[in-house]
Backbone as numpy.savetxt, mean C-alpha at the origin, in Angstrom:
# Nx Ny Nz CAx CAy CAz Cx Cy Cz
8.94 19.34 -9.18 8.39 18.53 -8.08 8.58 16.90 -8.21
8.89 16.53 -7.09 9.16 15.02 -7.06 7.82 14.19 -7.08
7.97 12.97 -7.88 6.82 12.21 -8.15 6.68 11.12 -6.87
5.52 11.21 -6.45 5.13 10.29 -5.38 4.83 8.93 -5.93
5.18 7.92 -5.12 4.94 6.39 -5.55 3.40 6.28 -5.54
2.45 6.76 -4.54 0.98 6.54 -4.56 0.49 8.05 -4.98
-0.54 8.06 -5.88 -1.05 9.34 -6.25 -2.54 9.37 -5.82
-3.16 8.36 -5.86 -4.66 8.17 -5.35 -4.84 6.95 -4.77
-5.75 6.93 -3.91 -6.18 5.84 -3.07 -7.52 5.15 -3.63
-7.38 3.98 -4.30 -8.79 3.41 -4.77 -9.82 3.34 -3.72
-11.07 3.55 -4.15 -12.07 3.41 -3.30 -12.37 1.94 -3.29
-12.20 1.34 -1.95 -12.45 -0.19 -1.81 -13.34 -0.40 -0.70
-13.83 -1.64 -0.71 -14.63 -1.94 0.46 -13.80 -1.94 1.84
-14.46 -1.32 2.80 -13.73 -1.05 3.99 -13.59 -2.37 4.92
-12.28 -2.43 5.38 -11.89 -3.43 6.35 -11.42 -3.07 7.61
-11.98 -3.35 8.50 -11.46 -2.87 10.07 -10.11 -3.56 10.48
-9.06 -2.62 10.64 -7.88 -3.10 11.03 -7.52 -2.14 12.26
-6.99 -2.70 13.25 -6.65 -1.94 14.33 -4.97 -2.18 14.63
-4.29 -1.17 14.55 -2.87 -1.34 14.81 -2.36 -0.23 15.65
-1.29 -0.26 16.16 -0.64 0.77 16.86 0.66 1.12 16.16
0.83 2.57 15.82 1.94 3.00 15.13 2.71 4.15 16.06
3.83 4.26 16.00 4.53 5.52 16.61 3.92 6.66 16.21
3.91 7.64 16.86 3.33 9.02 16.56 4.17 9.52 15.35
5.73 9.18 15.10 6.29 9.71 14.00 5.83 9.21 12.84
5.44 7.75 13.00 4.94 7.24 11.70 3.69 7.88 11.38
2.92 8.20 12.23 1.53 8.65 12.07 1.54 10.06 11.34
2.68 10.80 11.78 2.90 12.28 11.26 3.40 12.01 9.86
4.22 11.12 9.70 4.60 10.86 8.18 3.53 10.43 7.36
2.61 9.70 7.74 1.34 9.16 6.94 0.58 10.46 6.84
0.35 11.33 7.84 -0.39 12.72 7.55 0.30 13.47 6.67
1.54 13.61 6.70 2.28 14.48 5.66 2.08 13.92 4.19
2.17 12.53 4.19 2.07 12.03 2.92 0.69 12.22 2.22
-0.38 12.08 2.87 -1.82 12.38 2.91 -1.99 13.81 2.19
-1.04 14.66 3.02 -1.22 15.96 2.45 -0.63 16.42 1.06
0.59 15.71 0.94 1.33 15.72 -0.32 0.40 15.23 -1.34
-0.28 14.06 -1.16 -1.10 13.55 -2.31 -2.40 14.54 -2.52
-2.94 15.24 -1.48 -3.95 16.39 -1.58 -3.39 17.53 -2.52
-2.17 17.96 -2.17 -1.69 19.06 -3.06 -1.18 18.64 -4.48
-0.95 17.46 -4.66 -0.58 17.00 -5.99 -1.70 17.03 -6.97
-2.86 17.17 -6.47 -4.21 17.05 -7.17 -4.90 15.94 -6.95
-4.41 15.07 -6.02 -5.34 13.94 -5.79 -6.44 14.38 -4.83
-7.06 13.09 -4.19 -8.20 13.29 -3.47 -7.83 13.40 -2.17
-8.41 14.17 -1.23 -8.15 14.28 0.00 -8.33 12.76 0.92
-7.55 12.40 1.79 -7.70 11.00 2.33 -7.03 11.23 3.92
-7.71 10.34 4.62 -7.10 10.15 6.00 -5.96 9.42 5.92
-5.05 9.61 6.88 -3.66 8.86 6.65 -3.78 7.50 6.82
-4.66 6.88 7.62 -4.87 5.42 7.82 -5.27 4.66 6.56
-5.85 5.49 5.65 -6.12 4.74 4.24 -4.82 4.67 3.33
-3.85 5.18 3.83 -2.53 5.06 3.00 -1.93 3.66 3.29
-2.14 3.00 4.53 -1.46 1.98 5.04 -1.35 0.86 4.05
-2.73 0.40 3.63 -2.74 -0.78 2.74 -2.21 -0.48 1.40
-2.45 0.43 0.76 -1.60 0.84 -0.65 -0.16 0.73 -0.35
0.41 1.41 0.64 1.86 1.30 0.82 2.18 0.02 1.01
1.67 -0.69 1.79 2.05 -2.07 2.10 1.93 -2.91 0.76
0.88 -2.87 -0.01 0.81 -3.28 -1.23 1.91 -3.09 -2.32
2.30 -1.84 -2.28 3.21 -1.37 -3.17 4.70 -1.88 -2.72
4.84 -1.81 -1.39 5.96 -2.35 -0.99 6.20 -3.90 -1.35
5.33 -4.76 -1.09 5.30 -6.30 -1.49 5.36 -6.55 -2.86
4.64 -5.48 -3.71 4.73 -5.61 -5.17 6.16 -5.24 -5.60
6.72 -4.67 -4.91 8.18 -4.22 -5.53 9.35 -4.79 -4.87
9.14 -5.79 -3.94 10.31 -6.39 -3.18 10.41 -7.71 -3.87
11.57 -7.73 -4.72 11.86 -8.84 -5.40 12.22 -9.98 -4.58
12.85 -9.91 -3.39 13.14 -11.07 -2.67 11.80 -11.69 -2.09
10.94 -11.00 -1.81 9.66 -11.39 -1.46 8.87 -12.19 -2.41
9.03 -11.60 -3.88 8.48 -12.30 -4.96 9.00 -13.55 -5.26
10.46 -13.62 -5.25 11.06 -15.01 -5.35 10.73 -15.82 -4.27
10.72 -15.54 -3.12 10.22 -16.32 -2.01 9.05 -16.92 -2.05
8.20 -16.02 -2.40 6.69 -16.46 -2.72 6.64 -17.56 -3.81
7.28 -17.16 -4.79 7.24 -18.07 -6.05 7.65 -19.66 -5.65
8.94 -19.48 -4.75 9.43 -20.78 -4.35 8.53 -21.58 -3.50
7.90 -20.81 -2.74 6.92 -21.47 -1.72 5.63 -22.04 -2.32
5.10 -21.05 -3.19 3.83 -21.44 -3.73 3.92 -22.13 -5.04
4.99 -21.90 -5.76 5.05 -22.40 -7.23 4.52 -21.36 -8.15
5.06 -21.16 -9.32 4.42 -20.08 -10.35 3.19 -20.51 -11.03
2.66 -21.75 -10.94 1.36 -21.91 -11.50 0.24 -21.33 -10.83
0.15 -21.25 -9.66 -1.07 -20.73 -8.95 -0.72 -19.88 -7.65
-0.17 -18.62 -7.97 0.29 -17.71 -6.86 -1.12 -17.20 -5.98
-0.87 -16.95 -4.71 -2.00 -16.58 -3.92 -2.68 -15.32 -4.52
-4.05 -15.50 -4.29 -4.87 -14.31 -4.81 -5.25 -14.49 -6.35
-4.82 -15.63 -6.97 -5.35 -15.87 -8.41 -5.79 -17.35 -8.41
-6.96 -17.48 -9.18 -7.44 -18.83 -9.22 -6.92 -19.49 -10.52
-6.99 -20.76 -10.64 -6.41 -21.62 -11.58 -7.56 -21.50 -12.80
-7.11 -21.47 -13.80 -8.03 -21.15 -14.94 -8.02 -22.44 -15.90
């Protein structure tokens, strides 16, 4: 069996987000949610996959990380406080 990049969705404070996606994208999200359920993860609605997928995409995009470091500087990246 192939290994999914996402295996579970963390329980997080809900944030309302309204977007429109093509039907084909929604169908793929639904299929991914079903694959997570089959792999032994929790059942989830397709919309809850969007944020973790975007986070994973940005975390693994080396060009984005490089651009962010250049724009912000390595000492205090977004989301972290100076210690």
